[in-house]
Backbone as CSV, one residue per row, in Angstrom:
resi,resn,N_x,N_y,N_z,CA_x,CA_y,CA_z,C_x,C_y,C_z
1,MET,-20.825,-13.051,-3.221,-22.118,-12.438,-3.230,-21.999,-10.854,-2.922
2,LYS,-21.125,-10.520,-2.060,-21.005,-9.099,-1.720,-20.704,-8.280,-2.922
3,ILE,-19.803,-8.747,-3.721,-19.377,-7.990,-4.939,-20.539,-7.751,-5.893
4,TYR,-21.351,-8.813,-6.037,-22.529,-8.664,-6.923,-23.562,-7.764,-6.342
5,ARG,-23.702,-7.610,-5.041,-24.599,-6.631,-4.481,-24.099,-5.242,-4.826
6,LEU,-22.777,-5.039,-4.711,-22.305,-3.737,-5.054,-22.477,-3.390,-6.526
7,MET,-22.297,-4.447,-7.394,-22.607,-4.293,-8.782,-23.971,-3.924,-9.099
8,GLY,-24.878,-4.506,-8.321,-26.307,-4.218,-8.448,-26.626,-2.761,-8.149
9,LEU,-25.877,-2.190,-7.136,-26.104,-0.769,-6.828,-25.630,0.039,-7.939
10,ALA,-24.522,-0.283,-8.498,-23.928,0.518,-9.584,-24.850,0.470,-10.803
11,VAL,-25.374,-0.709,-11.090,-26.296,-0.810,-12.221,-27.534,-0.065,-11.987
12,ALA,-27.976,-0.016,-10.718,-29.185,0.781,-10.445,-28.945,2.312,-10.736
13,VAL,-27.754,2.742,-10.482,-27.416,4.117,-10.794,-27.500,4.333,-12.268
14,LEU,-27.024,3.372,-13.063,-27.195,3.517,-14.528,-28.593,3.597,-14.951
15,HIS,-29.504,2.874,-14.299,-30.894,2.864,-14.595,-31.525,4.259,-14.470
16,LEU,-31.003,5.051,-13.520,-31.526,6.386,-13.261,-31.189,7.248,-14.498
17,ALA,-30.190,6.952,-15.207,-29.864,7.758,-16.394,-30.529,7.187,-17.641
18,ALA,-31.203,6.056,-17.582,-31.747,5.436,-18.796,-32.806,6.281,-19.529
19,PRO,-33.671,7.011,-18.794,-34.555,7.928,-19.587,-33.858,8.869,-20.449
20,ALA,-32.730,9.422,-20.034,-32.003,10.321,-20.846,-31.509,9.652,-22.138
21,TRP,-30.956,8.454,-21.961,-30.488,7.722,-23.118,-31.647,7.387,-24.074
22,ALA,-32.844,7.119,-23.487,-33.954,6.679,-24.339,-34.454,7.826,-25.244
23,GLN,-34.190,9.132,-24.865,-34.634,10.274,-25.623,-33.663,10.510,-26.845
24,GLN,-32.514,9.852,-26.843,-31.558,10.057,-27.852,-31.987,9.207,-29.098
25,PRO,-31.594,9.674,-30.274,-31.978,8.897,-31.495,-31.242,7.561,-31.488
26,GLY,-31.917,6.563,-32.078,-31.250,5.268,-32.271,-31.667,4.174,-31.324
27,GLY,-32.617,4.441,-30.453,-33.145,3.312,-29.612,-32.570,3.361,-28.255
28,ASN,-31.367,2.995,-28.157,-30.610,3.090,-26.855,-30.901,2.092,-25.785
29,ALA,-31.921,1.208,-25.960,-32.047,0.174,-24.967,-30.893,-0.772,-24.941
30,ALA,-30.441,-1.080,-26.204,-29.326,-1.972,-26.301,-28.074,-1.317,-25.789
31,ARG,-27.958,0.041,-25.953,-26.814,0.797,-25.473,-26.770,0.704,-23.885
32,ALA,-27.937,0.914,-23.352,-28.004,0.827,-21.860,-27.575,-0.515,-21.377
33,GLN,-28.100,-1.595,-22.029,-27.675,-2.987,-21.640,-26.229,-3.184,-21.777
34,ALA,-25.621,-2.654,-22.927,-24.246,-2.886,-23.146,-23.338,-2.129,-22.063
35,SER,-23.870,-0.976,-21.646,-23.177,-0.178,-20.686,-23.249,-0.840,-19.313
36,GLU,-24.325,-1.444,-18.976,-24.540,-2.213,-17.730,-23.572,-3.404,-17.727
37,ALA,-23.488,-4.162,-18.801,-22.558,-5.284,-18.895,-21.148,-4.899,-18.811
38,ALA,-20.836,-3.774,-19.451,-19.444,-3.271,-19.330,-19.067,-2.863,-17.950
39,LEU,-20.013,-2.198,-17.288,-19.801,-1.752,-15.871,-19.617,-2.988,-14.993
40,ALA,-20.518,-3.970,-15.205,-20.426,-5.117,-14.302,-19.060,-5.882,-14.451
41,LYS,-18.588,-5.958,-15.743,-17.290,-6.575,-15.992,-16.181,-5.794,-15.347
42,ALA,-16.266,-4.419,-15.526,-15.203,-3.636,-14.955,-15.138,-3.700,-13.416
43,LEU,-16.330,-3.788,-12.805,-16.353,-3.893,-11.350,-15.743,-5.193,-10.890
44,VAL,-16.069,-6.291,-11.565,-15.483,-7.584,-11.194,-13.940,-7.529,-11.260
45,LYS,-13.478,-6.912,-12.386,-11.957,-6.828,-12.579,-11.390,-5.958,-11.580
46,ALA,-12.039,-4.869,-11.135,-11.485,-3.904,-10.234,-11.425,-4.529,-8.793
47,ASN,-12.415,-5.313,-8.430,-12.574,-5.727,-7.037,-12.160,-7.141,-6.775
48,THR,-11.631,-7.887,-7.725,-11.233,-9.266,-7.567,-9.715,-9.349,-7.329
49,PRO,-9.235,-9.922,-6.127,-7.796,-10.100,-6.024,-7.136,-11.011,-7.123
50,GLY,-5.978,-10.587,-7.581,-5.397,-11.386,-8.703,-3.839,-11.408,-8.567
51,PRO,-3.181,-11.371,-9.726,-1.735,-11.393,-9.659,-1.045,-10.344,-8.932
52,GLY,-1.581,-9.159,-8.881,-0.963,-8.032,-8.149,-0.911,-8.282,-6.709
53,GLN,-2.004,-8.868,-6.132,-2.027,-9.215,-4.732,-1.158,-10.453,-4.441
54,ALA,-1.218,-11.383,-5.297,-0.446,-12.694,-5.145,1.036,-12.382,-5.043
55,ARG,1.474,-11.334,-5.698,2.904,-11.038,-5.667,3.454,-10.667,-4.265
56,LEU,2.488,-10.362,-3.336,2.861,-10.062,-1.973,2.808,-11.230,-1.057
57,GLU,2.342,-12.359,-1.488,2.126,-13.525,-0.648,3.360,-13.933,0.194
58,PRO,4.646,-13.823,-0.365,5.791,-14.139,0.468,5.909,-13.342,1.746
59,MET,5.254,-12.191,1.813,5.381,-11.295,2.999,4.523,-11.723,4.111
60,ILE,3.595,-12.743,3.913,2.709,-13.152,4.973,3.397,-14.003,5.962
61,GLY,3.172,-13.709,7.284,3.804,-14.542,8.303,4.299,-13.690,9.512
62,THR,5.039,-14.357,10.333,5.626,-13.627,11.471,7.134,-13.476,11.282
63,PHE,7.676,-12.332,11.535,9.050,-12.046,11.285,9.778,-11.349,12.453
64,ASP,11.037,-11.743,12.630,11.838,-11.019,13.510,12.478,-9.824,12.708
65,VAL,12.607,-8.690,13.427,12.966,-7.461,12.640,14.208,-6.852,13.336
66,LYS,15.226,-6.666,12.467,16.480,-5.865,12.914,16.431,-4.504,12.242
67,MET,16.425,-3.492,13.070,16.331,-2.121,12.598,17.639,-1.332,12.744
68,LYS,17.828,-0.422,11.804,18.902,0.579,11.965,18.244,1.985,11.625
69,ILE,18.452,2.898,12.510,17.886,4.235,12.351,18.971,5.237,12.312
70,TRP,18.900,6.165,11.300,19.792,7.285,11.234,19.054,8.667,11.493
71,LEU,19.534,9.378,12.457,18.941,10.674,12.767,19.466,11.766,11.843
72,GLY,20.552,11.476,11.155,21.185,12.416,10.203,22.145,11.706,9.270
73,PRO,22.440,12.292,8.108,23.297,11.576,7.194,24.681,11.347,7.646
74,ASP,25.145,12.058,8.646,26.549,11.901,9.079,26.545,11.280,10.501
75,GLN,25.464,10.821,10.941,25.411,10.187,12.310,25.487,8.671,12.201
76,PRO,25.994,7.934,13.226,26.000,6.520,13.210,24.604,6.009,13.422
77,PRO,24.310,4.770,12.961,22.905,4.298,13.135,22.650,3.845,14.570
78,ILE,21.382,3.862,14.855,20.923,3.305,16.161,20.343,1.974,15.846
79,ASP,20.802,0.877,16.642,20.281,-0.446,16.352,19.054,-0.721,17.243
80,ALA,18.122,-1.449,16.718,16.894,-1.760,17.414,16.385,-3.190,17.003
81,GLN,15.588,-3.810,17.842,15.021,-5.121,17.532,13.497,-5.028,17.668
82,GLY,12.828,-5.868,16.855,11.346,-5.934,16.994,10.830,-7.173,16.353
83,SER,9.545,-7.213,16.231,8.913,-8.351,15.549,7.736,-7.797,14.785
84,CYS,7.223,-8.615,13.765,6.240,-8.045,12.866,5.316,-9.288,12.498
85,VAL,4.018,-9.005,12.408,3.059,-10.000,11.990,2.275,-9.453,10.778
86,ASN,2.351,-10.147,9.624,1.651,-9.762,8.434,0.594,-10.781,8.058
87,VAL,-0.616,-10.287,7.915,-1.751,-11.127,7.613,-2.602,-10.529,6.491
88,TRP,-3.282,-11.400,5.776,-4.249,-10.926,4.725,-5.506,-10.502,5.478
89,VAL,-6.148,-9.409,5.042,-7.423,-9.000,5.565,-8.332,-8.686,4.384
90,LEU,-9.653,-8.661,4.723,-10.678,-8.353,3.681,-10.524,-9.327,2.450
91,ASP,-10.486,-10.626,2.712,-10.531,-11.588,1.704,-9.392,-11.442,0.727
92,HIS,-8.138,-11.419,1.242,-6.912,-11.341,0.461,-6.818,-10.095,-0.449
93,ARG,-7.396,-9.006,0.040,-7.276,-7.736,-0.730,-6.170,-6.899,-0.178
94,TYR,-5.880,-6.977,1.106,-4.853,-6.052,1.671,-4.077,-6.880,2.715
95,ILE,-2.830,-6.536,2.926,-1.927,-7.059,3.976,-1.953,-6.090,5.072
96,GLN,-2.220,-6.573,6.231,-2.081,-5.756,7.487,-0.755,-6.110,8.198
97,ILE,-0.020,-5.034,8.420,1.305,-5.131,9.054,1.194,-4.582,10.516
98,MET,1.667,-5.452,11.490,1.662,-5.007,12.871,3.070,-5.164,13.342
99,LEU,3.765,-4.027,13.545,5.174,-3.961,13.937,5.222,-3.544,15.379
100,SER,6.044,-4.243,16.128,6.319,-3.931,17.513,7.830,-3.994,17.867
101,ALA,8.413,-2.873,18.307,9.841,-2.857,18.479,10.218,-2.123,19.749
102,ASN,11.489,-2.131,20.066,11.982,-1.387,21.193,13.233,-0.561,20.630
103,VAL,13.046,0.765,20.806,14.090,1.655,20.233,14.626,2.524,21.316
104,MET,15.898,2.283,21.656,16.570,3.077,22.768,15.805,2.947,24.063
105,GLY,15.324,1.690,24.354,14.621,1.505,25.667,13.177,1.885,25.687
106,GLU,12.677,2.405,24.560,11.292,2.836,24.426,10.513,1.996,23.481
107,PRO,9.220,1.630,23.793,8.444,0.884,22.851,8.093,1.747,21.553
108,PHE,8.096,1.046,20.449,7.733,1.693,19.189,6.823,0.768,18.452
109,ASN,5.622,1.183,18.087,4.639,0.331,17.385,4.202,1.009,16.141
110,GLY,3.957,0.202,15.115,3.430,0.754,13.840,2.432,-0.268,13.198
111,ILE,1.501,0.315,12.438,0.505,-0.396,11.701,0.525,0.042,10.286
112,GLY,0.525,-0.953,9.403,0.465,-0.591,7.971,-0.433,-1.483,7.189
113,TYR,-0.925,-0.979,6.032,-1.775,-1.762,5.136,-1.164,-1.601,3.719
114,VAL,-0.973,-2.768,3.089,-0.381,-2.854,1.759,-1.420,-3.220,0.810
115,ALA,-1.572,-2.641,-0.389,-2.583,-2.910,-1.369,-1.991,-2.833,-2.741
116,TYR,-2.718,-3.566,-3.691,-2.382,-3.375,-5.087,-3.751,-2.867,-5.703
117,ASP,-3.701,-1.722,-6.300,-4.894,-1.098,-6.934,-5.026,-1.706,-8.337
118,ASN,-5.979,-2.501,-8.505,-6.218,-3.175,-9.892,-6.475,-2.095,-10.945
119,VAL,-7.134,-1.019,-10.602,-7.440,-0.026,-11.549,-6.312,0.910,-11.877
120,GLY,-5.710,1.420,-10.818,-4.514,2.272,-10.953,-3.268,1.662,-11.310
121,LYS,-3.232,0.278,-11.199,-2.013,-0.484,-11.504,-0.795,-0.058,-10.728
122,ASN,-1.003,0.211,-9.359,0.116,0.549,-8.552,-0.040,-0.061,-7.152
123,TYR,1.059,-0.170,-6.447,1.045,-0.650,-5.052,0.887,0.589,-4.120
124,GLN,0.241,0.358,-3.045,-0.019,1.454,-2.046,0.303,0.939,-0.651
125,ILE,0.852,1.760,0.205,0.977,1.463,1.546,0.541,2.602,2.393
126,ALA,-0.325,2.410,3.327,-0.747,3.335,4.349,-0.026,2.949,5.677
127,TRP,0.701,3.934,6.222,1.564,3.623,7.351,1.183,4.589,8.514
128,LEU,1.015,3.994,9.752,0.743,4.779,10.971,1.674,4.209,12.055
129,ASP,2.290,5.126,12.778,3.122,4.623,13.956,3.074,5.577,15.093
130,ALA,3.739,5.146,16.183,3.679,5.961,17.389,4.630,7.114,17.325
131,GLY,5.288,7.345,16.219,6.137,8.580,16.093,5.506,9.704,15.405
132,SER,4.201,9.651,15.119,3.541,10.675,14.383,2.056,10.672,14.719
133,THR,1.353,11.721,14.212,-0.093,11.736,14.294,-0.750,11.734,12.968
134,ALA,0.090,11.569,11.974,-0.351,11.612,10.529,-0.116,10.340,9.861
135,MET,-0.992,9.877,8.959,-0.720,8.709,8.135,0.165,9.071,6.973
136,THR,1.034,8.176,6.583,1.829,8.341,5.445,1.386,7.430,4.348
137,LEU,1.125,7.943,3.126,0.589,7.173,2.054,1.559,7.125,0.912
138,TYR,2.067,5.879,0.668,3.004,5.606,-0.369,2.369,5.054,-1.623
139,ARG,2.933,5.349,-2.748,2.470,4.710,-4.031,3.701,4.475,-4.899
140,GLY,3.641,3.328,-5.582,4.728,2.961,-6.445,4.521,1.560,-7.048
141,GLY,5.662,0.902,-7.324,5.594,-0.457,-7.877,6.878,-1.136,-8.039
142,PHE,6.754,-2.383,-8.452,8.000,-3.171,-8.631,8.667,-2.757,-9.989
143,ALA,9.980,-2.977,-10.024,10.758,-2.703,-11.232,10.619,-3.959,-12.158
144,GLY,9.671,-3.937,-13.093,9.545,-5.008,-13.981,9.164,-6.339,-13.213
145,ALA,9.912,-7.421,-13.624,9.619,-8.735,-13.084,10.472,-8.943,-11.800
146,THR,11.193,-7.969,-11.259,12.076,-8.110,-10.150,11.238,-8.251,-8.881
147,LYS,11.920,-8.431,-7.796,11.295,-8.456,-6.511,11.670,-7.191,-5.647
148,SER,12.005,-6.087,-6.351,12.365,-4.866,-5.720,11.346,-3.832,-6.162
149,ALA,10.861,-3.057,-5.133,9.842,-2.037,-5.380,10.313,-0.731,-4.793
150,SER,9.762,0.328,-5.397,9.939,1.711,-4.880,8.647,2.369,-4.790
151,LEU,8.395,2.970,-3.623,7.124,3.666,-3.356,7.487,5.063,-2.840
152,LYS,6.769,6.113,-3.243,7.127,7.415,-2.818,5.940,8.056,-2.053
153,ALA,6.234,8.996,-1.196,5.255,9.694,-0.399,5.674,11.111,-0.120
154,SER,4.822,11.870,0.460,5.198,13.264,0.834,4.596,13.517,2.261
155,VAL,5.460,13.997,3.120,4.857,14.329,4.469,5.230,15.858,4.757
156,LEU,4.558,16.358,5.778,4.881,17.778,6.138,5.954,17.801,7.162
157,ASP,6.961,18.696,6.840,8.075,18.948,7.791,7.438,19.526,9.076
158,PRO,7.828,18.980,10.251,7.240,19.466,11.529,7.646,20.918,11.837
159,LEU,8.834,21.390,11.282,9.293,22.757,11.546,8.632,23.722,10.636
160,THR,8.542,23.391,9.357,8.118,24.358,8.303,6.677,24.081,7.863
161,ALA,6.145,22.936,8.136,4.795,22.502,7.634,4.743,22.435,6.076
162,LYS,5.971,22.392,5.459,5.976,22.222,4.013,6.189,20.785,3.593
163,PRO,5.758,20.398,2.448,5.937,19.019,1.991,7.355,18.653,1.842
164,THR,7.693,17.414,2.289,9.064,16.956,2.091,8.907,15.451,1.578
165,PRO,9.798,15.035,0.691,9.585,13.722,0.063,10.118,12.535,0.879
166,LEU,9.512,11.419,0.774,10.014,10.182,1.330,9.976,9.082,0.223
167,GLU,10.879,8.120,0.330,10.936,7.013,-0.560,11.127,5.682,0.220
168,LEU,10.245,4.706,-0.034,10.367,3.474,0.623,10.801,2.385,-0.385
169,ARG,11.960,1.828,-0.189,12.500,0.864,-1.094,12.378,-0.577,-0.428
170,VAL,11.776,-1.440,-1.163,11.439,-2.789,-0.585,11.981,-3.891,-1.523
171,SER,12.660,-4.905,-0.914,13.078,-6.006,-1.709,12.644,-7.369,-0.963
172,ILE,12.130,-8.327,-1.715,11.489,-9.487,-1.143,12.300,-10.789,-1.644
173,LEU,12.637,-11.640,-0.709,13.238,-12.925,-1.186,12.119,-13.956,-1.362
174,ASP,12.494,-15.097,-1.976,11.518,-16.146,-2.200,10.975,-16.704,-0.890
175,ASN,11.734,-16.832,0.150,11.224,-17.433,1.352,10.530,-16.394,2.219
176,GLY,10.279,-15.246,1.725,9.491,-14.141,2.434,10.314,-13.219,3.209
177,ASP,11.607,-13.519,3.503,12.459,-12.481,4.146,12.505,-11.261,3.272
178,HIS,12.478,-10.092,3.828,12.419,-8.897,3.055,13.109,-7.777,3.770
179,MET,13.434,-6.674,3.069,14.085,-5.551,3.603,13.360,-4.268,3.128
180,SER,13.278,-3.342,4.031,12.741,-2.067,3.723,13.793,-0.937,4.084
181,GLU,13.860,0.013,3.173,14.741,1.178,3.432,13.893,2.402,3.305
182,LEU,13.924,3.237,4.245,13.236,4.542,4.262,14.256,5.680,3.947
183,TRP,14.023,6.370,2.857,14.827,7.474,2.490,14.085,8.800,2.611
184,GLY,14.696,9.861,3.082,14.121,11.154,3.242,15.098,12.216,3.277
185,GLN,14.653,13.496,3.396,15.509,14.625,3.472,15.928,15.011,4.815
186,GLY,15.099,14.745,5.802,15.427,15.229,7.154,15.489,16.749,7.146
187,ALA,16.553,17.242,7.806,16.762,18.691,7.911,17.451,19.314,6.733
188,GLY,17.974,18.404,5.859,18.816,18.926,4.817,18.075,18.927,3.478
189,SER,18.739,19.050,2.358,18.144,19.059,1.061,18.414,17.807,0.283
190,LYS,19.404,16.985,0.683,19.623,15.780,0.027,18.991,14.547,0.733
191,MET,18.595,13.583,-0.131,17.955,12.316,0.430,19.022,11.489,1.037
192,PHE,18.682,10.911,2.229,19.625,10.012,2.896,18.791,8.912,3.475
193,LYS,19.416,7.741,3.756,18.781,6.644,4.386,18.483,6.948,5.792
194,MET,17.233,6.905,6.215,16.749,7.243,7.599,16.550,5.968,8.389
195,MET,16.109,4.900,7.747,15.767,3.662,8.418,16.014,2.451,7.491
196,GLU,16.465,1.422,8.065,16.640,0.116,7.469,15.992,-1.041,8.305
197,LEU,15.154,-1.781,7.755,14.537,-2.882,8.471,14.695,-4.200,7.781
198,HIS,15.249,-5.182,8.469,15.462,-6.519,7.827,14.408,-7.462,8.605
199,TYR,13.605,-8.043,7.726,12.611,-8.996,8.249,13.025,-10.415,7.916
200,THR,13.150,-11.197,9.043,13.572,-12.586,8.909,12.432,-13.490,9.459
201,ARG,11.972,-14.439,8.625,10.874,-15.267,9.031,11.256,-15.960,10.425
202,ALA,10.288,-15.852,11.376,10.535,-16.440,12.679,10.495,-17.897,12.607
203,LYS,11.331,-18.596,13.376,11.438,-20.044,13.290,10.342,-20.599,14.183
């Protein structure tokens, strides 16, 4: 019912423009009705969860997380452990990610939201964590029918305040175990792996 209320609001906006259509040659009452029907159909398609969202279903659940963090391309990784809870929110439209970990004896927490945009035909991730005061917004998609996805973002370098690229590479197994790799430039000009997270479904 909520979606139809929203559709009603959109159709009401169309009615505000109806007098202008009525002044045009050719009648236009039928044109207004056709436009309303097309809008209603487009809204249902845009707002209804479907195959794009279902593709993320294996990620739902509670996972143990093994992390590796690289502070530079030539430095050894830092190992860390954590846990993650992924749940559907807003009627299976988005996945909420709640990550809790311990890195070098300090707590590290992150929150993410994963979406599939039915209109834009792409996957999106909004990520927030205790290591920054800015949200990171990724966009991308799966490579064809595979279970591997690549999403890209841009963040501001804390030293120069200039944009620097990030790439998030995700692969998902049938049982829901998945891996994320975060690639970025860091202080250099070449992309290197900055973080690797292995999610194993908790027993």
